[in-house]
TORTORDREN-83526 format. One record per atom (N, C-alpha, C): x, y, z; residue number from 1. Coordinates in Angstrom, 3 decimals. Last residue first. Layout:
TORTORDREN-83526
<r><east>X</east><north>Y</north><up>Z</up><i>NUM</i></r>
...
END
This chain:
TORTORDREN-83526
<r><east>97.754</east><north>165.329</north><up>-34.908</up><i>81</i></r>
<r><east>98.608</east><north>166.031</north><up>-35.888</up><i>81</i></r>
<r><east>97.979</east><north>165.978</north><up>-37.265</up><i>81</i></r>
<r><east>96.617</east><north>165.534</north><up>-31.612</up><i>80</i></r>
<r><east>96.291</east><north>165.203</north><up>-33.000</up><i>80</i></r>
<r><east>97.155</east><north>166.027</north><up>-33.940</up><i>80</i></r>
<r><east>98.025</east><north>165.810</north><up>-29.196</up><i>79</i></r>
<r><east>96.743</east><north>165.094</north><up>-29.220</up><i>79</i></r>
<r><east>96.400</east><north>164.646</north><up>-30.643</up><i>79</i></r>
<r><east>101.061</east><north>166.210</north><up>-27.536</up><i>78</i></r>
<r><east>100.414</east><north>166.060</north><up>-28.851</up><i>78</i></r>
<r><east>99.132</east><north>165.241</north><up>-28.728</up><i>78</i></r>
<r><east>102.575</east><north>166.355</north><up>-25.297</up><i>77</i></r>
<r><east>101.342</east><north>167.151</north><up>-25.324</up><i>77</i></r>
<r><east>100.564</east><north>167.014</north><up>-26.632</up><i>77</i></r>
<r><east>105.155</east><north>165.383</north><up>-24.866</up><i>76</i></r>
<r><east>104.018</east><north>164.585</north><up>-24.415</up><i>76</i></r>
<r><east>102.698</east><north>165.329</north><up>-24.432</up><i>76</i></r>
<r><east>107.365</east><north>166.571</north><up>-25.912</up><i>75</i></r>
<r><east>106.878</east><north>167.091</north><up>-24.634</up><i>75</i></r>
<r><east>105.691</east><north>166.304</north><up>-24.083</up><i>75</i></r>
<r><east>107.594</east><north>165.171</north><up>-28.328</up><i>74</i></r>
<r><east>108.698</east><north>165.117</north><up>-27.355</up><i>74</i></r>
<r><east>108.223</east><north>165.533</north><up>-25.963</up><i>74</i></r>
<r><east>105.258</east><north>166.070</north><up>-29.576</up><i>73</i></r>
<r><east>105.415</east><north>164.644</north><up>-29.259</up><i>73</i></r>
<r><east>106.498</east><north>164.465</north><up>-28.177</up><i>73</i></r>
<r><east>105.921</east><north>168.736</north><up>-29.910</up><i>72</i></r>
<r><east>104.756</east><north>168.374</north><up>-29.091</up><i>72</i></r>
<r><east>104.821</east><north>166.905</north><up>-28.677</up><i>72</i></r>
<r><east>108.089</east><north>168.500</north><up>-31.646</up><i>71</i></r>
<r><east>108.291</east><north>169.085</north><up>-30.317</up><i>71</i></r>
<r><east>107.140</east><north>168.717</north><up>-29.379</up><i>71</i></r>
<r><east>106.792</east><north>167.400</north><up>-33.887</up><i>70</i></r>
<r><east>107.869</east><north>166.651</north><up>-33.231</up><i>70</i></r>
<r><east>108.129</east><north>167.175</north><up>-31.820</up><i>70</i></r>
<r><east>105.053</east><north>169.521</north><up>-34.482</up><i>69</i></r>
<r><east>104.507</east><north>168.194</north><up>-34.160</up><i>69</i></r>
<r><east>105.557</east><north>167.372</north><up>-33.414</up><i>69</i></r>
<r><east>106.961</east><north>171.465</north><up>-35.132</up><i>68</i></r>
<r><east>106.085</east><north>171.663</north><up>-33.974</up><i>68</i></r>
<r><east>105.479</east><north>170.332</north><up>-33.531</up><i>68</i></r>
<r><east>108.007</east><north>170.405</north><up>-37.478</up><i>67</i></r>
<r><east>108.889</east><north>170.561</north><up>-36.319</up><i>67</i></r>
<r><east>108.077</east><north>170.750</north><up>-35.040</up><i>67</i></r>
<r><east>105.710</east><north>170.607</north><up>-39.084</up><i>66</i></r>
<r><east>106.292</east><north>169.295</north><up>-38.805</up><i>66</i></r>
<r><east>107.201</east><north>169.354</north><up>-37.576</up><i>66</i></r>
<r><east>105.387</east><north>173.425</north><up>-39.101</up><i>65</i></r>
<r><east>104.327</east><north>172.549</north><up>-38.594</up><i>65</i></r>
<r><east>104.902</east><north>171.193</north><up>-38.200</up><i>65</i></r>
<r><east>107.709</east><north>174.251</north><up>-40.359</up><i>64</i></r>
<r><east>107.476</east><north>174.638</north><up>-38.963</up><i>64</i></r>
<r><east>106.418</east><north>173.749</north><up>-38.337</up><i>64</i></r>
<r><east>107.197</east><north>173.240</north><up>-42.853</up><i>63</i></r>
<r><east>108.372</east><north>172.744</north><up>-42.130</up><i>63</i></r>
<r><east>108.237</east><north>173.070</north><up>-40.648</up><i>63</i></r>
<r><east>105.020</east><north>174.765</north><up>-43.587</up><i>62</i></r>
<r><east>104.791</east><north>173.342</north><up>-43.326</up><i>62</i></r>
<r><east>105.994</east><north>172.676</north><up>-42.654</up><i>62</i></r>
<r><east>106.198</east><north>177.324</north><up>-44.046</up><i>61</i></r>
<r><east>105.331</east><north>177.089</north><up>-42.888</up><i>61</i></r>
<r><east>105.110</east><north>175.604</north><up>-42.585</up><i>61</i></r>
<r><east>109.687</east><north>177.114</north><up>-44.986</up><i>60</i></r>
<r><east>108.268</east><north>177.085</north><up>-45.338</up><i>60</i></r>
<r><east>107.425</east><north>176.784</north><up>-44.093</up><i>60</i></r>
<r><east>112.400</east><north>179.489</north><up>-44.471</up><i>59</i></r>
<r><east>111.805</east><north>178.145</north><up>-44.411</up><i>59</i></r>
<r><east>110.323</east><north>178.264</north><up>-44.734</up><i>59</i></r>
<r><east>113.018</east><north>182.157</north><up>-44.717</up><i>58</i></r>
<r><east>114.032</east><north>181.172</north><up>-45.107</up><i>58</i></r>
<r><east>113.532</east><north>179.731</north><up>-45.081</up><i>58</i></r>
<r><east>111.573</east><north>184.278</north><up>-43.727</up><i>57</i></r>
<r><east>111.390</east><north>183.913</north><up>-45.124</up><i>57</i></r>
<r><east>112.353</east><north>182.864</north><up>-45.631</up><i>57</i></r>
<r><east>111.593</east><north>184.794</north><up>-41.084</up><i>56</i></r>
<r><east>112.623</east><north>185.475</north><up>-41.880</up><i>56</i></r>
<r><east>112.522</east><north>185.146</north><up>-43.365</up><i>56</i></r>
<r><east>109.638</east><north>183.056</north><up>-40.237</up><i>55</i></r>
<r><east>109.399</east><north>184.489</north><up>-40.091</up><i>55</i></r>
<r><east>110.385</east><north>185.298</north><up>-40.944</up><i>55</i></r>
<r><east>111.029</east><north>180.694</north><up>-40.636</up><i>54</i></r>
<r><east>109.826</east><north>180.965</north><up>-41.437</up><i>54</i></r>
<r><east>109.540</east><north>182.458</north><up>-41.406</up><i>54</i></r>
<r><east>112.961</east><north>180.973</north><up>-38.664</up><i>53</i></r>
<r><east>113.388</east><north>180.952</north><up>-40.064</up><i>53</i></r>
<r><east>112.205</east><north>181.192</north><up>-41.005</up><i>53</i></r>
<r><east>111.388</east><north>180.748</north><up>-36.381</up><i>52</i></r>
<r><east>112.087</east><north>182.008</north><up>-36.632</up><i>52</i></r>
<r><east>112.531</east><north>182.096</north><up>-38.091</up><i>52</i></r>
<r><east>110.630</east><north>178.070</north><up>-36.706</up><i>51</i></r>
<r><east>109.603</east><north>179.125</north><up>-36.687</up><i>51</i></r>
<r><east>110.239</east><north>180.481</north><up>-36.970</up><i>51</i></r>
<r><east>113.135</east><north>176.863</north><up>-36.436</up><i>50</i></r>
<r><east>112.448</east><north>176.807</north><up>-37.730</up><i>50</i></r>
<r><east>111.338</east><north>177.855</north><up>-37.790</up><i>50</i></r>
<r><east>113.653</east><north>177.373</north><up>-33.725</up><i>49</i></r>
<r><east>114.564</east><north>177.887</north><up>-34.760</up><i>49</i></r>
<r><east>113.888</east><north>177.902</north><up>-36.131</up><i>49</i></r>
<r><east>111.576</east><north>175.946</north><up>-32.521</up><i>48</i></r>
<r><east>111.658</east><north>177.403</north><up>-32.338</up><i>48</i></r>
<r><east>112.554</east><north>178.032</north><up>-33.402</up><i>48</i></r>
<r><east>112.288</east><north>173.345</north><up>-33.330</up><i>47</i></r>
<r><east>111.018</east><north>173.930</north><up>-33.767</up><i>47</i></r>
<r><east>111.035</east><north>175.458</north><up>-33.624</up><i>47</i></r>
<r><east>114.737</east><north>172.993</north><up>-31.981</up><i>46</i></r>
<r><east>114.691</east><north>172.947</north><up>-33.443</up><i>46</i></r>
<r><east>113.416</east><north>173.632</north><up>-33.957</up><i>46</i></r>
<r><east>113.892</east><north>173.106</north><up>-29.310</up><i>45</i></r>
<r><east>114.869</east><north>174.073</north><up>-29.818</up><i>45</i></r>
<r><east>114.824</east><north>174.149</north><up>-31.344</up><i>45</i></r>
<r><east>112.179</east><north>170.853</north><up>-29.311</up><i>44</i></r>
<r><east>111.681</east><north>172.185</north><up>-28.980</up><i>44</i></r>
<r><east>112.614</east><north>173.254</north><up>-29.548</up><i>44</i></r>
<r><east>113.932</east><north>168.755</north><up>-29.839</up><i>43</i></r>
<r><east>112.879</east><north>169.074</north><up>-30.813</up><i>43</i></r>
<r><east>112.290</east><north>170.459</north><up>-30.570</up><i>43</i></r>
<r><east>115.518</east><north>168.897</north><up>-27.491</up><i>42</i></r>
<r><east>116.121</east><north>169.008</north><up>-28.816</up><i>42</i></r>
<r><east>115.084</east><north>169.411</north><up>-29.855</up><i>42</i></r>
<r><east>114.665</east><north>170.807</north><up>-24.674</up><i>41</i></r>
<r><east>114.370</east><north>169.670</north><up>-25.544</up><i>41</i></r>
<r><east>114.947</east><north>169.917</north><up>-26.924</up><i>41</i></r>
<r><east>113.321</east><north>172.734</north><up>-22.017</up><i>40</i></r>
<r><east>114.443</east><north>172.146</north><up>-22.730</up><i>40</i></r>
<r><east>113.959</east><north>170.999</north><up>-23.602</up><i>40</i></r>
<r><east>111.093</east><north>173.445</north><up>-20.718</up><i>39</i></r>
<r><east>111.904</east><north>174.542</north><up>-21.245</up><i>39</i></r>
<r><east>113.069</east><north>174.029</north><up>-22.074</up><i>39</i></r>
<r><east>107.733</east><north>172.160</north><up>-20.868</up><i>38</i></r>
<r><east>109.174</east><north>172.004</north><up>-20.640</up><i>38</i></r>
<r><east>109.906</east><north>173.206</north><up>-21.228</up><i>38</i></r>
<r><east>105.137</east><north>172.855</north><up>-21.510</up><i>37</i></r>
<r><east>105.381</east><north>172.267</north><up>-20.187</up><i>37</i></r>
<r><east>106.860</east><north>172.076</north><up>-19.863</up><i>37</i></r>
<r><east>104.429</east><north>176.054</north><up>-22.970</up><i>36</i></r>
<r><east>105.026</east><north>174.723</north><up>-23.096</up><i>36</i></r>
<r><east>105.354</east><north>174.159</north><up>-21.728</up><i>36</i></r>
<r><east>103.404</east><north>178.615</north><up>-23.156</up><i>35</i></r>
<r><east>102.607</east><north>177.582</north><up>-22.479</up><i>35</i></r>
<r><east>103.219</east><north>176.189</north><up>-22.471</up><i>35</i></r>
<r><east>105.228</east><north>180.466</north><up>-24.443</up><i>34</i></r>
<r><east>104.399</east><north>180.850</north><up>-23.293</up><i>34</i></r>
<r><east>103.822</east><north>179.686</north><up>-22.487</up><i>34</i></r>
<r><east>106.685</east><north>179.169</north><up>-26.486</up><i>33</i></r>
<r><east>107.331</east><north>180.156</north><up>-25.620</up><i>33</i></r>
<r><east>106.539</east><north>180.381</north><up>-24.330</up><i>33</i></r>
<r><east>104.880</east><north>177.488</north><up>-27.749</up><i>32</i></r>
<r><east>106.132</east><north>176.923</north><up>-27.222</up><i>32</i></r>
<r><east>106.827</east><north>177.878</north><up>-26.263</up><i>32</i></r>
<r><east>102.878</east><north>179.327</north><up>-28.457</up><i>31</i></r>
<r><east>102.561</east><north>178.194</north><up>-27.576</up><i>31</i></r>
<r><east>103.827</east><north>177.633</north><up>-26.943</up><i>31</i></r>
<r><east>104.274</east><north>181.019</north><up>-30.209</up><i>30</i></r>
<r><east>103.742</east><north>181.544</north><up>-28.948</up><i>30</i></r>
<r><east>103.442</east><north>180.417</north><up>-27.966</up><i>30</i></r>
<r><east>104.805</east><north>179.173</north><up>-32.294</up><i>29</i></r>
<r><east>105.899</east><north>179.838</north><up>-31.581</up><i>29</i></r>
<r><east>105.424</east><north>180.360</north><up>-30.225</up><i>29</i></r>
<r><east>102.196</east><north>178.523</north><up>-33.113</up><i>28</i></r>
<r><east>103.093</east><north>177.490</north><up>-32.588</up><i>28</i></r>
<r><east>104.215</east><north>178.113</north><up>-31.768</up><i>28</i></r>
<r><east>101.285</east><north>180.973</north><up>-34.065</up><i>27</i></r>
<r><east>100.610</east><north>180.324</north><up>-32.942</up><i>27</i></r>
<r><east>101.476</east><north>179.266</north><up>-32.289</up><i>27</i></r>
<r><east>103.068</east><north>181.265</north><up>-36.216</up><i>26</i></r>
<r><east>103.067</east><north>182.239</north><up>-35.124</up><i>26</i></r>
<r><east>102.399</east><north>181.656</north><up>-33.873</up><i>26</i></r>
<r><east>102.272</east><north>179.161</north><up>-37.837</up><i>25</i></r>
<r><east>103.621</east><north>179.155</north><up>-37.276</up><i>25</i></r>
<r><east>103.703</east><north>180.118</north><up>-36.100</up><i>25</i></r>
<r><east>98.877</east><north>178.088</north><up>-37.082</up><i>24</i></r>
<r><east>99.871</east><north>178.907</north><up>-37.773</up><i>24</i></r>
<r><east>101.239</east><north>178.761</north><up>-37.105</up><i>24</i></r>
<r><east>97.140</east><north>176.605</north><up>-35.544</up><i>23</i></r>
<r><east>96.910</east><north>176.624</north><up>-36.980</up><i>23</i></r>
<r><east>97.953</east><north>177.397</north><up>-37.776</up><i>23</i></r>
<r><east>96.359</east><north>174.662</north><up>-32.822</up><i>22</i></r>
<r><east>97.402</east><north>175.525</north><up>-33.373</up><i>22</i></r>
<r><east>97.310</east><north>175.440</north><up>-34.897</up><i>22</i></r>
<r><east>94.076</east><north>174.323</north><up>-30.301</up><i>21</i></r>
<r><east>94.272</east><north>174.122</north><up>-31.735</up><i>21</i></r>
<r><east>95.285</east><north>175.150</north><up>-32.233</up><i>21</i></r>
<r><east>94.164</east><north>172.719</north><up>-27.211</up><i>20</i></r>
<r><east>94.450</east><north>173.947</north><up>-27.945</up><i>20</i></r>
<r><east>94.734</east><north>173.615</north><up>-29.405</up><i>20</i></r>
<r><east>92.873</east><north>171.642</north><up>-24.222</up><i>19</i></r>
<r><east>92.971</east><north>171.288</north><up>-25.630</up><i>19</i></r>
<r><east>93.091</east><north>172.586</north><up>-26.432</up><i>19</i></r>
<r><east>94.793</east><north>172.601</north><up>-21.375</up><i>18</i></r>
<r><east>93.569</east><north>172.655</north><up>-22.171</up><i>18</i></r>
<r><east>93.870</east><north>172.222</north><up>-23.603</up><i>18</i></r>
<r><east>96.111</east><north>172.325</north><up>-18.109</up><i>17</i></r>
<r><east>96.217</east><north>171.974</north><up>-19.525</up><i>17</i></r>
<r><east>94.847</east><north>171.960</north><up>-20.210</up><i>17</i></r>
<r><east>95.462</east><north>175.236</north><up>-16.005</up><i>16</i></r>
<r><east>95.565</east><north>173.792</north><up>-16.241</up><i>16</i></r>
<r><east>95.593</east><north>173.490</north><up>-17.742</up><i>16</i></r>
<r><east>97.894</east><north>176.015</north><up>-18.126</up><i>15</i></r>
<r><east>97.778</east><north>175.669</north><up>-16.710</up><i>15</i></r>
<r><east>96.416</east><north>176.103</north><up>-16.212</up><i>15</i></r>
<r><east>98.984</east><north>174.635</north><up>-21.310</up><i>14</i></r>
<r><east>98.455</east><north>175.663</north><up>-20.419</up><i>14</i></r>
<r><east>98.384</east><north>175.165</north><up>-18.993</up><i>14</i></r>
<r><east>97.947</east><north>172.026</north><up>-23.649</up><i>13</i></r>
<r><east>98.905</east><north>172.920</north><up>-22.999</up><i>13</i></r>
<r><east>98.186</east><north>173.925</north><up>-22.101</up><i>13</i></r>
<r><east>97.737</east><north>169.688</north><up>-25.884</up><i>12</i></r>
<r><east>97.186</east><north>169.877</north><up>-24.541</up><i>12</i></r>
<r><east>98.199</east><north>170.702</north><up>-23.754</up><i>12</i></r>
<r><east>97.060</east><north>170.282</north><up>-29.391</up><i>11</i></r>
<r><east>97.931</east><north>169.961</north><up>-28.263</up><i>11</i></r>
<r><east>97.193</east><north>170.226</north><up>-26.953</up><i>11</i></r>
<r><east>96.611</east><north>169.763</north><up>-32.771</up><i>10</i></r>
<r><east>95.922</east><north>169.913</north><up>-31.487</up><i>10</i></r>
<r><east>96.841</east><north>169.412</north><up>-30.381</up><i>10</i></r>
<r><east>97.188</east><north>171.495</north><up>-35.728</up><i>9</i></r>
<r><east>97.748</east><north>170.547</north><up>-34.764</up><i>9</i></r>
<r><east>97.042</east><north>170.813</north><up>-33.436</up><i>9</i></r>
<r><east>95.594</east><north>171.823</north><up>-39.003</up><i>8</i></r>
<r><east>95.964</east><north>172.265</north><up>-37.656</up><i>8</i></r>
<r><east>96.535</east><north>171.119</north><up>-36.816</up><i>8</i></r>
<r><east>96.838</east><north>171.839</north><up>-42.269</up><i>7</i></r>
<r><east>96.118</east><north>171.038</north><up>-41.282</up><i>7</i></r>
<r><east>96.547</east><north>171.499</north><up>-39.887</up><i>7</i></r>
<r><east>98.091</east><north>173.874</north><up>-43.612</up><i>6</i></r>
<r><east>97.103</east><north>173.078</north><up>-44.344</up><i>6</i></r>
<r><east>96.244</east><north>172.258</north><up>-43.389</up><i>6</i></r>
<r><east>98.298</east><north>176.868</north><up>-41.588</up><i>5</i></r>
<r><east>98.824</east><north>175.590</north><up>-42.054</up><i>5</i></r>
<r><east>97.721</east><north>174.850</north><up>-42.791</up><i>5</i></r>
<r><east>97.931</east><north>180.351</north><up>-42.370</up><i>4</i></r>
<r><east>97.400</east><north>179.087</north><up>-41.821</up><i>4</i></r>
<r><east>98.083</east><north>177.861</north><up>-42.430</up><i>4</i></r>
<r><east>100.401</east><north>182.741</north><up>-41.730</up><i>3</i></r>
<r><east>99.697</east><north>181.991</north><up>-42.766</up><i>3</i></r>
<r><east>99.200</east><north>180.672</north><up>-42.187</up><i>3</i></r>
<r><east>101.969</east><north>184.183</north><up>-40.085</up><i>2</i></r>
<r><east>100.599</east><north>183.988</north><up>-39.645</up><i>2</i></r>
<r><east>99.750</east><north>183.281</north><up>-40.704</up><i>2</i></r>
<r><east>104.290</east><north>184.492</north><up>-41.389</up><i>1</i></r>
<r><east>104.317</east><north>183.661</north><up>-40.184</up><i>1</i></r>
<r><east>102.900</east><north>183.363</north><up>-39.707</up><i>1</i></r>
END
């Protein structure tokens, strides 16, 4: 779960919002759980499920990255994918 992605994702999260570089599935999961601006969203739920599946060895880290990008876009926090 802590394996680096091929390309990081940059989002604007936190309070106050800060530019944050996410490079791993674990980092993505923590960002969505701790600092996400919304608590609901179809893409958010899917991304969290895929991150858990990566941790269980059932999905690939790049699938989590793509799902995280979609969740960040849904939440309006995506700066660079």
